[in-house]
C-alpha positions in Angstrom: -81.1 -7.6 85.1 -83.6 -9.2 82.8 -85.2 -7.5 80.1 -87.7 -8.0 76.7 -87.6 -7.1 73.2 -90.3 -7.4 71.7 -91.4 -8.4 67.9 -92.5 -6.2 65.2 -95.0 -6.4 62.3 -95.0 -4.3 59.8 -98.6 -3.6 59.0 -97.6 -2.1 55.3 -94.7 -1.6 53.5 -94.2 0.2 50.2 -91.4 1.1 48.4 -91.5 4.5 47.3 -88.2 5.4 45.6 -84.2 4.2 45.7 -81.9 6.3 46.8 -78.1 7.3 45.0 -76.3 5.4 47.5 -78.6 2.3 47.1 -81.2 2.0 50.2 -84.6 2.2 49.5 -87.1 5.2 50.7 -89.6 3.5 52.3 -93.1 4.1 54.0 -94.8 1.4 56.0 -96.7 1.8 59.8 -94.4 0.1 62.7 -96.3 -2.0 65.6 -94.6 -4.0 68.4 -96.3 -7.6 69.4 -95.8 -9.3 73.1 -94.1 -12.2 71.8 -90.4 -11.2 72.8 -86.8 -12.1 73.3 -85.3 -12.3 77.0 -81.8 -10.5 77.7 -80.1 -10.7 80.3 -77.7 -8.1 80.9 -75.2 -7.6 84.0 -72.6 -4.8 84.1 -68.8 -5.8 84.2 -66.1 -3.0 85.7 -63.4 -4.2 83.5 -65.6 -2.6 80.1 -65.7 -6.3 78.4 -68.4 -6.8 76.4 -69.0 -10.4 76.9 -72.2 -12.8 75.0 -73.0 -15.6 77.5 -75.5 -17.5 75.1 -74.9 -18.7 71.8 -76.4 -17.9 68.5 -75.5 -20.4 65.5 -74.1 -19.8 62.7 -73.4 -16.0 64.2 -70.1 -15.2 65.6 -70.4 -12.9 69.1 -68.5 -10.0 66.7 -71.1 -10.1 64.5 -74.1 -10.5 66.9 -76.4 -7.0 66.8 -76.8 -7.0 71.1 -72.3 -7.2 70.7 -72.3 -4.5 68.5 -74.5 -2.3 70.0 -73.1 -2.9 73.2 -69.8 -1.7 71.9 -70.7 1.2 69.6 -72.1 2.9 73.0 -69.4 1.9 74.9 -67.2 4.5 72.2 -69.9 6.7 71.7 -69.9 7.4 74.9 -66.0 6.9 76.4 -67.7 4.3 78.6 -64.9 2.8 80.9 -67.8 0.0 82.1 -68.7 -3.7 80.2 -70.9 -6.4 80.0 -71.9 -9.9 79.8 -74.9 -10.4 77.3 -77.5 -13.3 77.6 -79.8 -13.5 74.6 -82.5 -16.2 75.2 -84.2 -16.3 71.7 -87.9 -16.6 70.6 -88.1 -14.8 68.0 -86.9 -16.6 64.6 -83.8 -15.5 62.1 -84.8 -14.0 59.1 -88.9 -13.9 60.6 -89.5 -10.3 59.3 -89.8 -9.8 62.8 -86.6 -8.1 63.9 -85.8 -10.1 66.6 -82.1 -9.0 66.2 -83.3 -5.2 65.3 -85.2 -5.6 68.8 -82.8 -7.1 70.4 -80.1 -4.3 69.7 -82.3 -2.0 71.0 -82.9 -2.9 74.1 -79.2 -3.6 74.4 -78.8 0.4 74.4 -81.7 1.0 76.5 -80.9 -0.6 79.5 -77.1 -0.3 78.7 -77.9 3.8 78.9 -79.8 3.2 82.6 -77.1 0.5 83.7 -74.2 2.5 82.6 -75.8 5.9 83.9 -75.1 7.2 80.6 -78.4 9.5 80.8 -79.0 10.0 76.8 -82.2 10.7 75.7 -84.4 8.4 73.2 -83.3 10.5 70.5 -80.5 10.1 71.0 -80.3 6.6 71.4 -82.2 6.4 68.3 -79.7 8.0 66.2 -77.3 5.6 67.2 -79.6 2.9 66.8 -79.4 3.6 63.1 -75.4 2.8 62.6 -76.9 -1.2 63.5 -79.6 -1.2 61.4 -83.1 0.6 59.9 -85.7 -1.1 62.2 -83.6 -0.2 65.5 -85.0 2.8 65.9 -88.0 2.3 66.2 -88.1 -0.2 68.6 -85.8 2.7 71.1 -88.7 5.3 69.8 -91.5 2.3 71.1 -94.8 2.4 70.5 -96.8 2.5 67.1 -94.9 4.5 64.0 -95.8 5.5 60.8 -91.7 5.4 59.9 -90.8 6.9 56.7 -86.8 7.1 54.8 -85.1 4.2 55.1 -87.6 3.6 58.3 -86.0 5.8 60.8 -88.0 9.4 60.3 -90.9 8.0 62.6 -94.1 9.5 63.4 -96.5 8.9 66.0 -99.7 6.8 65.0 -103.3 6.5 66.6 -103.4 2.5 66.2 -105.8 -0.3 67.9 -104.5 -2.6 70.2 -105.6 -5.3 67.6 -105.0 -9.1 68.2 -102.2 -11.0 66.0 -102.1 -14.3 64.3 -98.6 -14.5 62.9 -97.2 -17.4 61.6 -93.2 -18.3 60.2 -92.4 -20.7 57.7 -89.3 -22.6 58.9 -86.8 -20.9 56.5 -84.7 -18.0 56.4 -85.4 -14.8 54.0 -82.4 -12.8 53.4 -83.8 -8.8 53.4 -81.2 -7.5 51.1 -81.7 -10.2 48.2 -84.5 -9.3 48.5 -84.5 -5.5 47.7 -81.5 -6.5 45.2 -85.0 -8.7 43.2 -85.0 -6.8 39.8 -89.2 -7.3 39.6 -89.4 -5.3 43.2 -91.6 -2.6 43.1 -89.8 0.8 44.1 -92.4 3.3 42.2 -94.9 2.8 44.8 -96.7 6.2 45.0 -95.9 7.9 48.7 -99.6 8.2 51.2 -99.7 11.6 52.7 -99.8 10.4 56.4 -101.8 13.5 57.3 -104.4 12.0 54.9 -103.9 8.6 56.5 -105.1 6.1 59.7 -105.7 2.6 60.5 -108.5 2.6 58.5 -106.8 3.0 55.3 -104.4 -0.1 56.0 -107.1 -2.4 53.8 -106.0 -0.4 51.0 -102.3 -0.4 51.0 -99.7 -4.1 50.7 -96.3 -5.1 51.0 -94.3 -4.3 47.7 -91.9 -7.3 48.8 -94.3 -9.5 48.7 -94.7 -10.6 45.6 -90.9 -11.3 45.5 -91.1 -13.4 48.8 -94.1 -15.3 47.5 -91.8 -16.5 43.7 -88.4 -16.8 45.3 -89.9 -19.1 48.5 -94.1 -21.1 47.7 -93.5 -22.6 51.2 -94.2 -18.4 52.2 -97.0 -18.5 49.0 -98.3 -22.0 51.1 -98.4 -20.2 55.0 -99.9 -16.7 53.5 -102.8 -19.1 51.2 -103.6 -21.3 54.7 -103.8 -18.4 57.2 -105.9 -16.3 54.7 -108.1 -19.8 54.8 -108.9 -18.8 58.1 -109.1 -15.2 58.2 -112.3 -13.8 57.2 -113.0 -12.1 60.5 -109.5 -10.1 60.4 -108.9 -6.7 59.8 -107.4 -6.5 56.8 -107.1 -10.2 55.7 -103.2 -11.5 55.3 -100.3 -10.3 54.2 -96.6 -10.3 55.4 -94.3 -8.6 57.2 -91.8 -6.8 55.8 -89.4 -8.5 54.4 -90.6 -11.9 55.4 -90.6 -15.8 55.9 -93.8 -14.6 58.7 -97.6 -13.4 57.7 -99.8 -12.2 60.0 -103.5 -10.6 60.0 -105.0 -8.8 62.3 -107.9 -9.2 64.4 -110.1 -7.1 66.8 -110.3 -9.5 69.8 -108.6 -12.3 71.0 -111.9 -15.1 70.4 -111.4 -14.3 67.3 -108.1 -14.7 67.1 -108.0 -18.1 69.0 -110.6 -18.9 67.1 -108.4 -18.9 63.3 -105.6 -19.8 65.4 -107.1 -23.2 65.7 -108.9 -23.8 62.3 -105.7 -24.3 61.3 -103.5 -27.1 61.0 -100.8 -27.4 63.6 -98.3 -27.7 61.0 -98.2 -24.5 60.8 -95.8 -22.6 63.0 -96.7 -19.7 64.6 -97.9 -17.9 68.2 -100.6 -15.6 68.8 -100.0 -11.9 70.7 -101.5 -8.9 70.9 -100.3 -5.4 70.2 -98.0 -2.9 72.1 -98.8 0.6 72.7 -95.5 1.2 74.3 -92.0 -0.8 74.6 -91.3 -2.4 77.7 -88.5 -0.4 78.6 -91.1 2.4 79.3 
């Protein structure tokens, strides 16, 4: 069986505090886009979990899809195993959530293939142990996120088009959050008072830290901003980078912006998704 694992964008990202355990309290609006990795999963009867594809620089035991399968085995007591192969399109270290999405798709697919009958809420709770973005992908629809990103509220969002550019570097999320000059006291937003119209007035608190450390991200952001006059709220960074994006109301405008960019800028055009492919 083959399954899609879509990328995500943080339409804004505020750091509103820091907890005693060192984790940061966040607020963000998440959306999935129709640019995805593809997972091929086959059930094994012997209980073994095997990764059939290679991910350069990532040992099999550290791969989130393998960890997700083992975690679901432990939680459920399931005696079945699986072969997993991942065809990667979402770049590593790009802020697009590829690894977390792969893990979430693994959990949802194996829940069906192993006949475990976990609810999505239960899978979200299990997935949090794999990373803060995993619950969003299991949630599977645009969301306003709080906590470390795991507290999710349904959020009405137009099905915009996005131009996403990804510089040829990887950014360490841990290093960005550890930066001394990161703003950690943005005033929280009340979700009841916030809508898609408010996205013009918010920002990504991680963006200044990344632009300072990685000039190429700033270069990509400036290039994107120069062709995004018709975008909904301008150009900004997603997550902890390195990707930058702009939202557009229609395909004509986003294609025109992409065409106006030099071919040296790596990226793609995608549309926002209302639900996860496994829904």
